[in-house]
N, C-alpha and C positions, 0 to 999 in steps of 0.2 A: 442676212434674215430676219423676216417679221413672220411673227407668231400673231396669226387675227384673234387669237383670245384674249388681247391687250395690246394689241398695235406696240409691243415691244420691240427695238431691233435687237439682235442678239448676236453677238460675234466671238470667235478666239482671239479677234487681233485686239491692238491696243489702241487702235483707231477707226471711226466709220468714215470710209473716206465721204466727202462732200457734206460732212459733220462736223460741227466744232462742240469741244466737250464743255460746258458753262457751269457744272456744278458734279462732284463726286461725292455718293450721297453713303459709300460704303461698299462692304462686302455682304455680298448675299449669299444663302447655301440652301440645297435642297435636297435631303438625304431619302432615303427608301430603305428597308432590309427586306429582303426576299427570300422566301424560302423555297430548296428545290422539293421538296417533297418525297414521299416514298415511291411514288410511280414515276416522277421524274427522275430519281436517280437509278432506280431498276431499267426504265427505258434506255438510259445514258449508257448503262451498264452494258444490257445488250449492244445498242449499236456499236458501244466502243470494242467490241469483240471484232468486228467485219472491219471497224474502222471506219473513216467520214467524220460529215458534220453533224454535229448533234443538232437538230435543228429545235427540241425542245428548249434548251438550254438558252440558243439562240432567239427566240421569241422572247422567252423570258427577260434575258439580258437589253433587248429592244424596249422593251416594254417597262423597264425598272429604269434605263436611262432617261426615258421620257418622261416619267414619270418625277423624277428625281430633276429634270430639268423645268417641269411644269411648276414645281413648287418654288426653285428658286427664281420663276419668273413673276410667279405671285408675290415672294418676299420682296420683289424689287416693285413692284405694283404700289404694293403697301407702303412703301417710302416714300413714292412719287416717282421713280424713274419712268424714263421713256426708252430708257434701253442699257443693256448689260454688256460690259466687253471684259475681255480677258476670258472667257468661259473656259473650265476646265472640267474633267470629269476624273473619279477615283473612287476603286474602287475596294475592299476589305473583305476577309473572310470571317468572318463572325466564328463560324464552328463548321463541320463538315457538309452542312448542311443548309447554312444562311449566310447571305451577301449583303454587305452594305454599300450601296451606291450613294455618291454624293457630286453634285453640282454644284460648282461655284464659281462665283465671278464679279466683276464689280460693278454697282447699279451706279448708273450716271443720268442727268440729264443734258442732251444733244438738242443743240438750232441747226437747221438743214442753212446751210452755208448759202448765201443770195447769188 
């Protein structure tokens, strides 16, 4: 997967088909902390009564994951990487209304195979 912002290849795999890893630059991490807020908690409570997807939380989770991913990619670019492999996401509840979302992976330099 390529992100046009920085031409960084990003994958959950250990290797990138068609490329050779020539340098491992280290672990890169992107973190964001999001608060659900009173309005979001109230809407979620109302939706949970009838059941189904809580769209406000889904949207917030998607935005938080993308922000953590972009921060990780920016850290990789600062190291001079052109790819990040073994990407993973993690999340932790800090308290009842705040969540920490983490994207992490290994920043590498790759060259395209001839």
